[in-house]
ZAMARGU-4260 file (C-alpha; in steps of 0.2 Angstrom, whole numbers, plus 5000, padded with zeros to 4 digits):
<rodrens>
0) 4847/4354/6289 | 4864/4358/6296 | 4869/4375/6300 | 4881/4376/6286 | 4868/4371/6274
5) 4856/4383/6280 | 4869/4397/6279 | 4872/4392/6261 | 4853/4392/6257 | 4852/4409/6264
10) 4866/4415/6254 | 4858/4408/6238 | 4841/4416/6242 | 4849/4433/6242 | 4856/4431/6225
15) 4846/4440/6211 | 4849/4425/6199 | 4838/4410/6198 | 4848/4397/6207 | 4845/4378/6209
20) 4855/4364/6217 | 4855/4346/6212 | 4862/4329/6218 | 4876/4321/6209 | 4864/4314/6196
25) 4857/4331/6192 | 4840/4329/6201 | 4834/4346/6209 | 4835/4347/6227 | 4834/4366/6230
30) 4827/4381/6221 | 4831/4399/6228 | 4819/4412/6233 | 4823/4422/6217 | 4817/4407/6207
35) 4800/4406/6216 | 4797/4425/6215 | 4800/4425/6196 | 4790/4410/6192 | 4776/4413/6205
40) 4776/4395/6210 | 4775/4387/6228 | 4787/4374/6234 | 4781/4356/6231 | 4788/4339/6235
45) 4793/4336/6217 | 4805/4350/6214 | 4811/4342/6198 | 4793/4342/6190 | 4790/4360/6197
50) 4806/4366/6188 | 4804/4357/6172 | 4786/4363/6170 | 4792/4382/6169 | 4804/4378/6155
55) 4797/4382/6138 | 4790/4367/6129 | 4801/4370/6114 | 4817/4370/6125 | 4814/4355/6137
60) 4822/4342/6126 | 4838/4352/6123 | 4839/4357/6141 | 4837/4338/6146 | 4850/4334/6133
65) 4862/4347/6140 | 4860/4340/6158 | 4862/4322/6152 | 4878/4326/6143 | 4885/4338/6156
70) 4883/4328/6172 | 4893/4313/6167 | 4908/4324/6163 | 4909/4331/6181 | 4913/4348/6172
75) 4904/4364/6171 | 4893/4367/6157 | 4881/4381/6150 | 4865/4382/6140 | 4852/4394/6136
80) 4833/4392/6137 | 4817/4401/6141 | 4808/4401/6158 | 4790/4406/6161 | 4787/4420/6173
85) 4773/4423/6185 | 4763/4432/6172 | 4765/4418/6160 | 4778/4426/6149 | 4794/4417/6144
90) 4811/4426/6145 | 4828/4419/6139 | 4841/4415/6152 | 4859/4409/6151 | 4862/4395/6164
95) 4879/4390/6171 | 4880/4373/6180 | 4895/4369/6190 | 4900/4354/6201 | 4900/4354/6220
100) 4915/4344/6226 | 4917/4336/6243 | 4933/4338/6253 | 4939/4322/6246 | 4936/4327/6228
105) 4920/4317/6226 | 4905/4325/6217 | 4893/4331/6230 | 4880/4339/6218 | 4878/4353/6205
110) 4874/4372/6207 | 4865/4380/6192 | 4864/4399/6191 | 4852/4407/6178 | 4854/4425/6172
115) 4840/4434/6163 | 4847/4439/6145 | 4831/4444/6137 | 4836/4462/6136 | 4853/4457/6129
120) 4845/4446/6116 | 4832/4459/6111 | 4846/4472/6109 | 4856/4459/6099 | 4840/4455/6088
125) 4837/4474/6085 | 4855/4477/6081 | 4854/4462/6069 | 4838/4468/6061 | 4845/4485/6059
130) 4861/4478/6052 | 4851/4468/6040 | 4840/4483/6035 | 4856/4493/6032 | 4863/4480/6022
135) 4848/4479/6012 | 4847/4497/6009 | 4866/4498/6005 | 4864/4483/5993 | 4849/4491/5984
140) 4852/4509/5985 | 4855/4517/5967 | 4869/4526/5973 | 4887/4519/5975 | 4893/4517/5992
145) 4912/4515/5996 | 4919/4512/6013 | 4938/4514/6017 | 4947/4511/6033 | 4957/4525/6042
150) 4970/4530/6042 | 4977/4519/6028 | 4962/4523/6015 | 4961/4505/6011 | 4944/4501/6002
155) 4935/4488/6012 | 4918/4488/6004 | 4908/4493/5989 | 4890/4490/5985 | 4884/4484/5968
160) 4878/4501/5963 | 4897/4506/5962 | 4899/4494/5948 | 4883/4500/5940 | 4888/4518/5940
165) 4907/4516/5936 | 4904/4501/5924 | 4919/4491/5931 | 4922/4481/5947 | 4928/4489/5963
170) 4946/4494/5960 | 4958/4489/5974 | 4965/4503/5984 | 4977/4498/5999 | 4983/4516/6002
175) 4979/4534/6000 | 4989/4534/5984 | 4979/4520/5975 | 4964/4531/5970 | 4974/4536/5955
180) 4969/4520/5948 | 4951/4527/5948 | 4951/4538/5932 | 4942/4553/5937 | 4945/4571/5930
185) 4941/4588/5936 | 4928/4598/5926 | 4942/4607/5917 | 4949/4591/5911 | 4964/4589/5923
190) 4966/4572/5932 | 4961/4571/5950 | 4976/4570/5962 | 4974/4555/5973 | 4974/4566/5989
195) 4960/4576/5981 | 4947/4562/5981 | 4933/4567/5993 | 4934/4550/6002 | 4953/4553/6006
200) 4950/4571/6011 | 4936/4566/6022 | 4947/4553/6031 | 4962/4565/6032 | 4953/4581/6037
205) 4938/4574/6047 | 4926/4585/6038 | 4911/4581/6026 | 4915/4584/6008 | 4898/4588/6000
210) 4893/4585/5982 | 4909/4587/5971 | 4907/4583/5953 | 4919/4574/5942 | 4921/4568/5924
215) 4924/4549/5925 | 4931/4537/5912 | 4920/4522/5915 | 4924/4504/5912 | 4916/4503/5895
220) 4927/4517/5889 | 4913/4530/5889 | 4914/4546/5900 | 4900/4551/5912 | 4898/4563/5926
225) 4898/4558/5944 | 4894/4567/5960 | 4904/4561/5976 | 4899/4565/5994 | 4911/4559/6008
230) 4911/4559/6027 | 4922/4552/6041 | 4916/4539/6053 | 4922/4542/6071 | 4921/4531/6086
235) 4914/4536/6103 | 4931/4544/6107 | 4930/4555/6092 | 4944/4546/6082 | 4942/4543/6064
240) 4941/4525/6061 | 4934/4525/6043 | 4927/4535/6029 | 4912/4533/6018 | 4908/4540/6001
245) 4892/4540/5990 | 4894/4540/5971 | 4879/4546/5961 | 4878/4545/5942 | 4873/4562/5937
250) 4875/4560/5918 | 4856/4560/5914 | 4855/4576/5925 | 4869/4584/5916 | 4862/4580/5900
255) 4845/4586/5905 | 4853/4602/5911 | 4862/4604/5895 | 4846/4601/5884 | 4837/4613/5895
260) 4850/4627/5894 | 4851/4624/5875 | 4832/4625/5874 | 4832/4641/5884 | 4847/4648/5873
265) 4837/4644/5857 | 4821/4652/5865 | 4831/4667/5870 | 4839/4669/5853 | 4822/4668/5845
270) 4815/4680/5856 | 4830/4692/5856 | 4829/4693/5837 | 4811/4691/5834 | 4801/4705/5826
275) 4787/4702/5839 | 4789/4711/5856 | 4788/4701/5872 | 4786/4707/5890 | 4784/4698/5906
280) 4775/4707/5921 | 4775/4701/5939 | 4760/4700/5951 | 4764/4718/5956 | 4763/4725/5939
285) 4782/4727/5937 | 4789/4724/5920 | 4803/4711/5923 | 4807/4708/5905 | 4806/4716/5888
290) 4815/4709/5873 | 4825/4721/5862 | 4812/4724/5849 | 4799/4730/5862 | 4813/4740/5871
295) 4817/4749/5855 | 4798/4751/5851 | 4795/4759/5867 | 4812/4767/5870 | 4816/4759/5887
300) 4834/4753/5892 | 4838/4735/5898 | 4844/4744/5914 | 4827/4752/5917 | 4818/4735/5915
305) 4831/4726/5926 | 4829/4739/5940 | 4810/4737/5940 | 4807/4755/5935 | 4793/4751/5922
310) 4776/4748/5928 | 4762/4740/5917 | 4751/4755/5920 | 4764/4766/5910 | 4762/4757/5894
315) 4744/4761/5890 | 4734/4777/5889 | 4721/4780/5903 | 4707/4779/5891 | 4711/4761/5888
320) 4708/4756/5907 | 4692/4747/5903 | 4700/4737/5890 | 4714/4733/5901 | 4702/4727/5915
325) 4693/4716/5902 | 4710/4708/5897 | 4714/4706/5916 | 4697/4697/5918 | 4700/4685/5904
330) 4717/4681/5911 | 4710/4677/5928 | 4696/4666/5921 | 4704/4658/5906 | 4723/4659/5909
335) 4725/4669/5893 | 4716/4681/5882 | 4712/4683/5863 | 4723/4694/5853 | 4716/4712/5853
340) 4721/4729/5846 | 4726/4743/5858 | 4738/4758/5860 | 4755/4757/5869 | 4764/4773/5875
345) 4782/4774/5872 | 4794/4782/5885 | 4792/4799/5877 | 4773/4797/5876 | 4771/4792/5857
350) 4756/4782/5854 | 4760/4766/5845 | 4746/4755/5838 | 4749/4737/5843 | 4741/4719/5842
355) 4743/4711/5859 | 4740/4693/5866 | 4744/4688/5884 | 4745/4672/5894 | 4747/4667/5913
360) 4764/4660/5918 | 4763/4647/5933 | 4776/4643/5945 | 4781/4625/5951 | 4765/4624/5962
365) 4753/4629/5948 | 4751/4647/5955 | 4749/4661/5943 | 4763/4673/5946 | 4767/4682/5930
370) 4759/4687/5913 | 4768/4686/5897 | 4762/4697/5883 | 4767/4696/5864 | 4766/4713/5856
375) 4766/4717/5837 | 4769/4734/5831 | 4754/4739/5819 | 4761/4756/5814 | 4767/4749/5797
380) 4750/4740/5795 | 4740/4755/5799 | 4751/4765/5787 | 4748/4752/5774 | 4729/4753/5777
385) 4729/4772/5776 | 4740/4771/5760 | 4729/4758/5752 | 4714/4769/5755 | 4723/4784/5748
390) 4729/4774/5733 | 4711/4768/5730 | 4705/4786/5731 | 4719/4791/5719 | 4714/4777/5707
395) 4696/4782/5708 | 4701/4800/5704 | 4711/4794/5690 | 4698/4783/5683 | 4685/4798/5685
400) 4698/4810/5677 | 4700/4798/5662 | 4681/4796/5661 | 4678/4815/5661 | 4692/4817/5648
405) 4683/4804/5637 | 4666/4812/5639 | 4671/4830/5635 | 4680/4825/5619 | 4663/4825/5610
410) 4657/4842/5616 | 4675/4849/5613 | 4675/4843/5595 | 4658/4851/5592 | 4664/4867/5599
415) 4679/4866/5589 | 4669/4863/5573 | 4658/4878/5578 | 4672/4890/5580 | 4679/4884/5563
420) 4662/4888/5555 | 4662/4905/5563 | 4680/4908/5557 | 4673/4906/5539 | 4662/4921/5541
425) 4669/4939/5538 | 4674/4945/5555 | 4681/4961/5562 | 4700/4961/5566 | 4696/4962/5585
430) 4683/4947/5584 | 4695/4937/5573 | 4708/4939/5587 | 4697/4933/5600 | 4691/4918/5590
435) 4710/4914/5587 | 4713/4914/5606 | 4697/4904/5609 | 4703/4891/5597 | 4720/4890/5605
440) 4713/4888/5622 | 4701/4875/5616 | 4715/4866/5608 | 4725/4866/5625 | 4710/4859/5634
445) 4708/4845/5621 | 4727/4841/5622 | 4726/4840/5642 | 4711/4829/5640 | 4720/4818/5628
450) 4735/4817/5639 | 4725/4813/5654 | 4716/4799/5646 | 4733/4792/5639 | 4741/4793/5657
455) 4728/4783/5665 | 4724/4770/5651 | 4732/4753/5656 | 4739/4743/5641 | 4739/4724/5642
460) 4755/4721/5633 | 4772/4730/5630 | 4773/4743/5617 | 4787/4753/5608 | 4790/4771/5616
465) 4802/4785/5616 | 4808/4794/5632 | 4804/4811/5624 | 4786/4805/5621 | 4784/4799/5639
470) 4791/4815/5646 | 4780/4826/5636 | 4764/4816/5641 | 4768/4819/5659 | 4774/4837/5658
475) 4758/4842/5650 | 4749/4838/5666 | 4761/4849/5676 | 4761/4864/5664 | 4750/4875/5674
480) 4760/4871/5690 | 4776/4874/5682 | 4770/4891/5676 | 4762/4897/5692 | 4777/4891/5702
485) 4789/4901/5690 | 4799/4885/5687 | 4811/4885/5672 | 4809/4868/5662 | 4824/4861/5653
490) 4821/4846/5641 | 4836/4838/5634 | 4833/4822/5624 | 4846/4813/5614 | 4841/4800/5600
495) 4841/4783/5606 | 4833/4766/5601 | 4815/4763/5604 | 4811/4756/5622 | 4798/4742/5623
500) 4788/4742/5639 | 4772/4748/5648 | 4770/4766/5645 | 4758/4769/5660 | 4770/4762/5672
505) 4784/4773/5666 | 4773/4788/5666 | 4770/4784/5684 | 4788/4784/5688 | 4791/4800/5679
510) 4776/4808/5687 | 4782/4803/5705 | 4800/4810/5701 | 4793/4826/5693 | 4781/4829/5707
515) 4794/4827/5720 | 4805/4839/5711 | 4792/4852/5711 | 4789/4850/5729 | 4807/4851/5733
520) 4808/4869/5725 | 4794/4877/5734 | 4806/4885/5747 | 4820/4891/5735 | 4821/4906/5723
525) 4831/4898/5709 | 4819/4885/5702 | 4825/4874/5687 | 4819/4857/5682 | 4830/4848/5670
530) 4824/4831/5661 | 4837/4822/5650 | 4837/4806/5641 | 4853/4798/5634 | 4858/4781/5627
535) 4868/4772/5641 | 4876/4755/5647 | 4873/4746/5663 | 4891/4742/5667 | 4886/4728/5679
540) 4879/4718/5666 | 4885/4726/5650 | 4867/4729/5644 | 4862/4744/5633 | 4848/4755/5636
545) 4842/4773/5640 | 4846/4783/5656 | 4833/4796/5660 | 4837/4809/5673 | 4826/4822/5683
550) 4836/4835/5691 | 4830/4850/5702 | 4838/4865/5711 | 4827/4862/5727 | 4833/4861/5745
555) 4842/4844/5743 | 4841/4829/5756 | 4852/4825/5771 | 4860/4808/5773 | 4847/4801/5784
560) 4833/4805/5772 | 4844/4799/5757 | 4846/4782/5766 | 4827/4779/5768 | 4819/4787/5753
565) 4816/4770/5744 | 4808/4762/5760 | 4789/4761/5760 | 4780/4774/5770 | 4795/4785/5773
570) 4790/4803/5769 | 4796/4820/5773 | 4779/4828/5767 | 4770/4825/5784 | 4751/4822/5781
575) 4752/4826/5762 | 4763/4811/5758 | 4760/4792/5758 | 4778/4787/5758 | 4775/4775/5743
580) 4779/4785/5728 | 4798/4781/5727 | 4796/4764/5734 | 4783/4760/5720 | 4794/4768/5707
585) 4809/4758/5712 | 4799/4742/5711 | 4793/4747/5693 | 4811/4750/5687 | 4818/4735/5695
590) 4804/4724/5688 | 4810/4731/5671 | 4828/4725/5675 | 4833/4743/5678 | 4841/4754/5691
595) 4834/4769/5700 | 4847/4780/5710 | 4847/4797/5718 | 4861/4810/5721 | 4858/4825/5732
600) 4867/4840/5740 | 4862/4853/5752 | 4877/4864/5749 | 4878/4879/5737 | 4881/4881/5722
605) 4876/4863/5718 | 4861/4862/5729 | 4847/4850/5723 | 4843/4832/5719 | 4846/4821/5704
610) 4835/4805/5701 | 4841/4794/5687 | 4834/4778/5681 | 4841/4766/5668 | 4830/4755/5657
615) 4838/4742/5646 | 4832/4740/5628 | 4820/4725/5626 | 4830/4711/5618
</rodrens>
């Protein structure tokens, strides 16, 4: 080989590319060292077959066609194909074939250089796959995606979800002023200024705008809530080249929040005005919530609860610790406990009977964190129970008294007859006087027995009566007490039409009023009981009837007592009163379409109380 040719081959052997040389017809005459090193082949006489064997079978036809088409032109040409390496792996190469010309311009042959582009193709494939994946995500994500170029703000892309969220096609926006075409409103109802759109602000400020909410007039004319997050897109030099915005439909979320808030509001309204107490206690025993009825019952303020100053241990007496432990055990095992009666302590130490039931409250992870307890005040129920027992005792006593009165009538009559017979005999003046006194006292006993029997006898239908007769029958039961308490009795009855009603019920009203009047005069010196009856008119309805008044000169009532006297279980007599007398009396009068009222004063010289009740004539 000539020196110049050897020099050319040495130069070609030093190149990192895979190089081959051909004659003018394209037959291979030379392969450089790089080619042999890559393919792991040894030189043979048939270089054409050696080279062609390393080309990927799928690429051989198109390589042959490329050479067949390029050689006749005498011009350079390029093609891409795969070449097998020494470890039997194929890699892609870009081949550039150029003509070698003689000095006279005739074609001397071809030189072909192949460069490994496998890495480039892998990168391109990865980029293409990533782009395809991104496009798939963008096209299918349920959030609207809008892309705008910078600095103009022109919208260049919007995915299908934008139309689904906004219910209209992508509106064109060629500048930063065009977003005004997008009918968005601030939460206060004012239109959004074009420059206030998050996408525009992201482009102009270079900052991410996170989660701003707007009311949007959608393409179908309805309004819905959307949340927009926007970010700038920067190149490698930090220049803003575009902006991207995500638009989410949050109308269902807003609706759920509104419904949740409405449900919570209704719940709190019910709890706040409920007559049942509610408390919530955390894992440390701190009372974190008490509704108003329980705060009033126990005397705590909302500030004391909010500040965490009330511990569960303060609410029950020490002697109930075993019951509290049993309840705690039920809560841990079952998550709730059956209703049970216990005692709560108010802030001042007052013991309050209650009915309580509790349940565990769990957080989002299902962990028990708090205990909610419903508490019902049993004070009234306990008083009712006590009053019922007392009333039953009084009823039994009344029936017993009536029975005794009935039973003693026969011996009384016998004694009366015997005294009469004795009176027929000649007696000394002194014995006659004693006999007269005995007959008088016996008559009084007989009268008391008859009145007692009449007082407790229940009638089955209304009967005619006079106010004076009712009063006399009740006063006869209080004669001895009036006498022993030195109370002056004034009876003042005016003539009136006959009332029709149940005498036993009206006697009960008079007995309650007279009994209260006698109790009210225990602590005063001047003791006068006045009972009057007069024809009267109920000016509210115009009905005619009778007004009966019972007035005393007792200690009188203050305003607070006066405001509560007709409420059940309200009493000023401590252990001796049930608090039911005036309540029952008002119920009886009201049932007869009447009115029971009270007037009282604690100031001299008109100290005392007047009860008056009006009863209409039966039509």
